[in-house]
DOBAZA-104184 format. One record per residue: residue number from 0; x negated, y, z negated of N, C-alpha, C in turn. Coordinates in pm, 1 decimal, padded with zeros to 6 digits, always signed. Layout:
% DOBAZA-104184
+-----+----------+----------+----------+----------+----------+----------+----------+----------+----------+
|   k |       nu |       nv |       nw |      cau |      cav |      caw |       cu |       cv |       cw |
+-----+----------+----------+----------+----------+----------+----------+----------+----------+----------+
| NUM |        X |        Y |        Z |        X |        Y |        Z |        X |        Y |        Z |
...
+-----+----------+----------+----------+----------+----------+----------+----------+----------+----------+
This chain:
% DOBAZA-104184
+-----+----------+----------+----------+----------+----------+----------+----------+----------+----------+
|   k |       nu |       nv |       nw |      cau |      cav |      caw |       cu |       cv |       cw |
+-----+----------+----------+----------+----------+----------+----------+----------+----------+----------+
|   0 | +00435.7 | +01447.7 | -03990.0 | +00330.3 | +01487.6 | -03899.3 | +00340.1 | +01405.5 | -03771.6 |
|   1 | +00341.2 | +01473.0 | -03661.4 | +00345.6 | +01405.6 | -03532.0 | +00203.0 | +01371.2 | -03488.9 |
|   2 | +00190.5 | +01254.1 | -03432.9 | +00059.0 | +01213.8 | -03383.7 | +00033.6 | +01279.9 | -03249.7 |
|   3 | -00084.1 | +01333.7 | -03236.0 | -00120.6 | +01394.7 | -03108.9 | -00182.7 | +01288.6 | -03019.3 |
|   4 | -00146.2 | +01293.4 | -02892.7 | -00203.9 | +01200.2 | -02796.7 | -00346.1 | +01242.9 | -02764.5 |
|   5 | -00436.7 | +01150.8 | -02773.3 | -00574.0 | +01180.0 | -02738.9 | -00590.1 | +01173.1 | -02587.9 |
|   6 | -00666.6 | +01263.8 | -02533.4 | -00692.8 | +01260.4 | -02390.8 | -00806.2 | +01161.7 | -02367.8 |
|   7 | -00779.4 | +01061.6 | -02286.0 | -00879.2 | +00957.8 | -02262.1 | -00931.4 | +00968.1 | -02120.2 |
|   8 | -01058.5 | +00944.9 | -02107.9 | -01122.1 | +00945.9 | -01977.9 | -01168.7 | +00804.6 | -01947.5 |
|   9 | -01129.1 | +00754.2 | -01832.3 | -01169.5 | +00618.7 | -01795.6 | -01317.2 | +00617.7 | -01760.6 |
|  10 | -01386.7 | +00518.6 | -01809.8 | -01527.1 | +00500.7 | -01778.1 | -01621.7 | +00578.2 | -01867.3 |
|  11 | -01573.6 | +00673.3 | -01948.2 | -01659.8 | +00751.0 | -02036.8 | -01627.1 | +00711.3 | -02179.5 |
|  12 | -01724.6 | +00657.2 | -02247.8 | -01703.6 | +00616.0 | -02385.3 | -01754.5 | +00723.3 | -02480.2 |
|  13 | -01877.6 | +00764.8 | -02460.0 | -01937.4 | +00863.3 | -02548.8 | -02055.2 | +00927.2 | -02476.7 |
|  14 | -02072.3 | +01055.6 | -02496.0 | -02185.0 | +01124.4 | -02434.9 | -02256.1 | +01206.7 | -02541.0 |
|  15 | -02388.3 | +01196.7 | -02544.5 | -02467.2 | +01274.7 | -02640.0 | -02515.2 | +01405.8 | -02579.2 |
|  16 | -02486.1 | +01426.4 | -02453.1 | -02526.3 | +01548.6 | -02384.6 | -02438.5 | +01664.3 | -02431.4 |
|  17 | -02502.9 | +01769.7 | -02483.5 | -02425.1 | +01882.6 | -02535.1 | -02360.1 | +01964.0 | -02423.2 |
|  18 | -02411.8 | +01954.9 | -02303.2 | -02355.1 | +02027.8 | -02189.5 | -02264.8 | +01939.0 | -02104.7 |
|  19 | -02219.6 | +01829.1 | -02160.4 | -02138.3 | +01734.1 | -02083.8 | -02002.5 | +01793.8 | -02049.1 |
|  20 | -01966.8 | +01781.2 | -01925.6 | -01836.5 | +01826.7 | -01878.2 | -01779.3 | +01716.6 | -01789.5 |
|  21 | -01670.2 | +01659.4 | -01831.4 | -01611.2 | +01548.7 | -01755.6 | -01534.8 | +01602.4 | -01636.0 |
|  22 | -01566.2 | +01549.3 | -01521.2 | -01489.7 | +01582.1 | -01401.0 | -01438.0 | +01450.1 | -01346.4 |
|  23 | -01313.1 | +01422.5 | -01375.1 | -01252.2 | +01296.2 | -01335.4 | -01237.6 | +01284.1 | -01185.4 |
|  24 | -01219.1 | +01161.1 | -01142.2 | -01197.6 | +01136.2 | -01000.6 | -01062.5 | +01192.3 | -00960.9 |
|  25 | -01064.3 | +01285.7 | -00871.6 | -00938.8 | +01340.6 | -00823.0 | -00901.9 | +01266.2 | -00694.7 |
|  26 | -00784.8 | +01211.6 | -00694.6 | -00740.5 | +01138.2 | -00576.7 | -00693.1 | +01237.7 | -00472.0 |
|  27 | -00754.5 | +01229.5 | -00357.2 | -00714.9 | +01317.4 | -00249.0 | -00601.9 | +01251.8 | -00171.4 |
|  28 | -00498.5 | +01329.2 | -00146.2 | -00386.6 | +01278.1 | -00068.3 | -00425.8 | +01276.5 | +00079.0 |
|  29 | -00411.3 | +01161.9 | +00140.2 | -00442.1 | +01147.2 | +00281.3 | -00318.1 | +01184.0 | +00361.1 |
|  30 | -00336.5 | +01260.8 | +00465.9 | -00223.3 | +01294.4 | +00550.8 | -00180.0 | +01171.3 | +00627.8 |
|  31 | -00050.1 | +01153.9 | +00640.8 | +00002.4 | +01040.8 | +00714.6 | -00014.7 | +01065.6 | +00863.4 |
|  32 | -00074.2 | +00967.5 | +00930.1 | -00090.5 | +00977.3 | +01074.7 | +00045.7 | +00968.6 | +01142.2 |
|  33 | +00061.0 | +01030.7 | +01259.3 | +00186.5 | +01014.4 | +01333.3 | +00210.3 | +00867.7 | +01368.5 |
|  34 | +00335.8 | +00833.3 | +01388.8 | +00372.8 | +00693.6 | +01414.0 | +00297.3 | +00635.1 | +01533.0 |
|  35 | +00283.0 | +00712.5 | +01640.9 | +00217.5 | +00658.5 | +01760.6 | +00066.3 | +00643.1 | +01744.9 |
|  36 | +00007.2 | +00697.6 | +01638.1 | -00137.5 | +00683.1 | +01612.7 | -00168.7 | +00573.7 | +01511.1 |
|  37 | -00067.5 | +00525.1 | +01441.3 | -00087.7 | +00417.8 | +01342.8 | -00123.1 | +00288.4 | +01415.4 |
|  38 | -00219.6 | +00214.4 | +01365.1 | -00257.9 | +00087.0 | +01423.8 | -00238.3 | -00019.9 | +01316.7 |
|  39 | -00123.9 | -00086.6 | +01321.1 | -00087.6 | -00184.6 | +01219.4 | -00116.0 | -00325.1 | +01267.4 |
|  40 | -00146.1 | -00412.2 | +01171.8 | -00168.1 | -00554.7 | +01199.4 | -00067.2 | -00633.6 | +01118.1 |
|  41 | -00001.5 | -00728.9 | +01183.1 | +00097.6 | -00813.6 | +01117.1 | +00040.6 | -00954.8 | +01113.4 |
|  42 | +00034.7 | -01013.8 | +00994.2 | -00018.7 | -01148.3 | +00980.7 | +00052.6 | -01223.9 | +00869.9 |
|  43 | +00038.3 | -01354.7 | +00871.6 | +00095.0 | -01440.2 | +00767.6 | -00015.4 | -01483.4 | +00673.1 |
|  44 | +00020.3 | -01499.9 | +00545.4 | -00077.2 | -01544.3 | +00446.6 | -00009.2 | -01638.9 | +00350.0 |
|  45 | -00086.5 | -01732.9 | +00299.5 | -00033.6 | -01831.7 | +00206.7 | -00130.9 | -01853.7 | +00091.2 |
|  46 | -00245.7 | -01791.0 | +00095.3 | -00348.5 | -01810.5 | -00006.5 | -00308.1 | -01747.0 | -00139.0 |
|  47 | -00334.9 | -01814.5 | -00246.8 | -00311.3 | -01767.4 | -00384.2 | -00166.6 | -01727.9 | -00407.7 |
|  48 | -00075.3 | -01792.1 | -00337.3 | +00066.9 | -01763.9 | -00354.0 | +00145.9 | -01892.2 | -00376.2 |
|  49 | +00080.1 | -01993.0 | -00427.5 | +00141.7 | -02122.7 | -00457.1 | +00207.8 | -02183.9 | -00334.3 |
|  50 | +00146.2 | -02166.1 | -00216.8 | +00195.5 | -02227.5 | -00094.4 | +00308.0 | -02152.9 | -00026.4 |
|  51 | +00351.7 | -02041.6 | -00084.5 | +00461.6 | -01965.9 | -00023.9 | +00405.8 | -01868.8 | +00079.8 |
|  52 | +00479.3 | -01853.5 | +00188.6 | +00434.0 | -01768.6 | +00298.5 | +00474.0 | -01623.6 | +00272.6 |
|  53 | +00380.8 | -01533.8 | +00305.0 | +00403.7 | -01390.4 | +00291.8 | +00360.7 | -01325.3 | +00422.2 |
|  54 | +00442.0 | -01232.7 | +00471.9 | +00405.5 | -01154.9 | +00589.7 | +00338.3 | -01027.0 | +00541.6 |
|  55 | +00219.6 | -00999.7 | +00594.8 | +00141.2 | -00884.4 | +00552.5 | +00130.6 | -00785.5 | +00668.3 |
|  56 | +00157.5 | -00659.4 | +00638.8 | +00137.9 | -00551.5 | +00734.3 | +00026.5 | -00465.4 | +00677.9 |
|  57 | -00086.0 | -00457.8 | +00747.2 | -00198.7 | -00380.5 | +00696.2 | -00244.3 | -00278.2 | +00799.1 |
|  58 | -00319.9 | -00179.6 | +00750.3 | -00373.9 | -00077.4 | +00837.7 | -00297.5 | +00053.9 | +00833.6 |
|  59 | -00201.1 | +00068.5 | +00741.7 | -00125.1 | +00192.9 | +00733.4 | -00213.1 | +00302.4 | +00675.0 |
|  60 | -00218.1 | +00416.6 | +00742.7 | -00296.2 | +00530.2 | +00694.9 | -00199.4 | +00642.9 | +00662.9 |
|  61 | -00194.6 | +00681.7 | +00535.9 | -00105.9 | +00790.4 | +00498.8 | -00074.8 | +00792.5 | +00351.5 |
|  62 | +00022.8 | +00875.5 | +00317.3 | +00060.9 | +00892.6 | +00178.1 | +00139.4 | +00771.6 | +00128.8 |
|  63 | +00134.9 | +00752.3 | -00001.5 | +00201.4 | +00638.0 | -00063.1 | +00353.1 | +00644.1 | -00046.1 |
|  64 | +00409.9 | +00764.2 | -00046.6 | +00555.1 | +00777.8 | -00029.5 | +00599.7 | +00726.8 | +00107.4 |
|  65 | +00521.4 | +00757.1 | +00210.7 | +00554.6 | +00710.7 | +00345.5 | +00539.5 | +00559.2 | +00356.8 |
|  66 | +00439.1 | +00505.2 | +00290.1 | +00420.4 | +00359.7 | +00287.8 | +00538.4 | +00292.0 | +00219.2 |
|  67 | +00581.3 | +00348.7 | +00106.6 | +00695.6 | +00292.1 | +00033.9 | +00823.1 | +00298.8 | +00117.5 |
|  68 | +00841.3 | +00407.7 | +00191.8 | +00960.2 | +00422.6 | +00276.2 | +00961.3 | +00319.0 | +00388.3 |
|  69 | +00845.7 | +00296.2 | +00450.1 | +00837.0 | +00194.8 | +00556.1 | +00860.9 | +00055.8 | +00498.9 |
|  70 | +00805.1 | +00028.8 | +00381.4 | +00825.3 | -00101.6 | +00316.9 | +00972.7 | -00123.0 | +00285.3 |
|  71 | +01039.1 | -00021.1 | +00237.2 | +01181.7 | -00031.9 | +00204.8 | +01262.7 | -00062.6 | +00329.8 |
|  72 | +01230.4 | +00004.9 | +00439.6 | +01301.0 | -00019.0 | +00565.4 | +01282.7 | -00163.9 | +00611.4 |
|  73 | +01158.4 | -00212.7 | +00607.2 | +01130.5 | -00350.0 | +00651.5 | +01197.4 | -00452.8 | +00560.8 |
|  74 | +01197.2 | -00428.2 | +00430.9 | +01261.8 | -00520.5 | +00338.1 | +01411.8 | -00526.2 | +00361.9 |
|  75 | +01471.9 | -00410.5 | +00391.2 | +01615.8 | -00407.7 | +00418.2 | +01648.8 | -00479.6 | +00548.6 |
|  76 | +01568.8 | -00457.1 | +00652.8 | +01594.2 | -00519.9 | +00782.7 | +01579.7 | -00672.1 | +00774.7 |
|  77 | +01487.1 | -00719.2 | +00690.2 | +01464.2 | -00863.5 | +00677.7 | +01551.0 | -00925.9 | +00568.2 |
|  78 | +01603.5 | -00844.4 | +00479.4 | +01688.3 | -00895.1 | +00372.3 | +01613.4 | -00973.2 | +00266.5 |
|  79 | +01489.6 | -00933.0 | +00240.6 | +01406.1 | -01002.3 | +00141.7 | +01334.3 | -00900.3 | +00054.3 |
|  80 | +01258.9 | -00949.3 | -00041.7 | +01181.0 | -00863.5 | -00129.9 | +01040.7 | -00845.6 | -00077.9 |
|  81 | +00966.7 | -00763.0 | -00147.7 | +00828.3 | -00739.1 | -00109.8 | +00770.5 | -00626.6 | -00192.6 |
|  82 | +00649.9 | -00584.4 | -00155.6 | +00584.9 | -00474.9 | -00225.7 | +00494.9 | -00399.5 | -00129.8 |
|  83 | +00451.2 | -00282.0 | -00173.9 | +00362.2 | -00199.8 | -00092.5 | +00264.6 | -00125.6 | -00181.7 |
|  84 | +00136.1 | -00139.0 | -00149.6 | +00032.9 | -00063.3 | -00220.2 | -00097.2 | -00071.6 | -00142.4 |
|  85 | -00179.9 | +00029.3 | -00159.9 | -00312.5 | +00035.0 | -00097.4 | -00308.8 | +00017.9 | +00054.4 |
|  86 | -00212.3 | +00078.3 | +00121.0 | -00205.4 | +00071.1 | +00266.9 | -00163.6 | -00063.5 | +00320.8 |
|  87 | -00102.9 | -00146.7 | +00236.8 | -00065.6 | -00282.2 | +00275.3 | +00076.6 | -00311.3 | +00227.3 |
|  88 | +00155.8 | -00373.3 | +00313.5 | +00293.2 | -00409.0 | +00278.6 | +00303.9 | -00560.7 | +00278.4 |
|  89 | +00360.8 | -00616.2 | +00171.7 | +00384.1 | -00759.5 | +00160.8 | +00533.9 | -00784.4 | +00169.0 |
|  90 | +00574.9 | -00869.9 | +00261.3 | +00714.7 | -00907.9 | +00277.1 | +00723.6 | -01057.9 | +00251.5 |
|  91 | +00813.5 | -01098.9 | +00163.2 | +00826.2 | -01240.4 | +00129.0 | +00887.3 | -01317.7 | +00244.6 |
|  92 | +00820.0 | -01423.8 | +00286.7 | +00872.0 | -01509.9 | +00391.5 | +00800.8 | -01490.0 | +00524.6 |
|  93 | +00840.0 | -01573.9 | +00622.0 | +00780.3 | -01571.6 | +00755.3 | +00866.2 | -01485.0 | +00847.3 |
|  94 | +00832.3 | -01356.1 | +00854.3 | +00905.5 | -01260.5 | +00937.7 | +00811.2 | -01190.2 | +01033.7 |
|  95 | +00706.5 | -01259.9 | +01075.5 | +00603.0 | -01198.9 | +01158.1 | +00659.6 | -01141.4 | +01288.6 |
|  96 | +00735.1 | -01220.1 | +01361.5 | +00788.0 | -01174.2 | +01489.9 | +00893.3 | -01065.2 | +01472.2 |
|  97 | +00980.6 | -01081.4 | +01373.4 | +01086.0 | -00983.0 | +01349.0 | +01026.7 | -00847.3 | +01310.4 |
|  98 | +00926.2 | -00848.0 | +01222.4 | +00862.0 | -00724.4 | +01180.0 | +00785.3 | -00661.2 | +01295.4 |
|  99 | +00721.2 | -00744.4 | +01375.3 | +00652.0 | -00693.6 | +01494.3 | +00750.0 | -00619.9 | +01584.8 |
| 100 | +00866.7 | -00679.7 | +01610.0 | +00967.5 | -00618.5 | +01696.1 | +01020.5 | -00488.1 | +01636.8 |
| 101 | +01044.6 | -00485.6 | +01505.4 | +01095.9 | -00365.4 | +01439.3 | +00994.6 | -00251.4 | +01449.4 |
| 102 | +00869.2 | -00280.5 | +01416.9 | +00765.4 | -00177.2 | +01420.4 | +00740.8 | -00127.6 | +01562.8 |
| 103 | +00743.3 | -00219.1 | +01658.6 | +00724.2 | -00181.1 | +01798.5 | +00837.9 | -00090.7 | +01845.3 |
| 104 | +00961.1 | -00122.1 | +01803.7 | +01076.9 | -00040.4 | +01839.7 | +01069.7 | +00098.8 | +01775.9 |
| 105 | +01008.2 | +00109.8 | +01658.7 | +00992.6 | +00238.8 | +01591.5 | +00882.1 | +00323.6 | +01653.8 |
| 106 | +00795.9 | +00262.9 | +01736.0 | +00690.4 | +00337.8 | +01802.9 | +00551.0 | +00314.6 | +01748.9 |
| 107 | +00534.3 | +00223.6 | +01655.1 | +00401.0 | +00193.3 | +01600.4 | +00321.6 | +00108.7 | +01699.9 |
| 108 | +00188.6 | +00123.8 | +01695.6 | +00100.6 | +00035.2 | +01770.2 | +00077.5 | -00086.8 | +01679.5 |
| 109 | +00122.0 | -00203.7 | +01723.3 | +00120.5 | -00321.0 | +01637.4 | +00046.8 | -00435.3 | +01706.6 |
| 110 | -00028.8 | -00512.0 | +01627.0 | -00094.5 | -00634.0 | +01675.2 | -00055.7 | -00748.0 | +01584.9 |
| 111 | -00033.5 | -00864.5 | +01645.3 | -00010.3 | -00985.3 | +01566.4 | -00143.3 | -01056.8 | +01549.9 |
| 112 | -00174.4 | -01092.8 | +01427.3 | -00298.7 | -01163.3 | +01397.4 | -00263.6 | -01306.5 | +01358.3 |
| 113 | -00334.3 | -01401.6 | +01416.2 | -00315.0 | -01542.2 | +01378.9 | -00202.8 | -01612.1 | +01441.2 |
+-----+----------+----------+----------+----------+----------+----------+----------+----------+----------+
């Protein structure tokens, strides 16, 4: 006998309502703004990272695939690792000026913070 996977709903444990109908949170895909309309901020951070510096690019508005593609490009240009999620890109190391120059050359509106 194969075990059937139970469908689980986050946040709902049990309902005594006989007319209960679960309508889960549907994530709406946000359209990616054109490059010239994006307003990105580049800053350095060291908090909660054991003293290591991280360059943060925040303010990206768009789909996750486009964010991942931009993060991949920046990681390749800098030759380091990093991650991207929730409209924010983390690049390991102090690459604030280099990333600013790359994004500016691509046509993004960029500000350096700090």
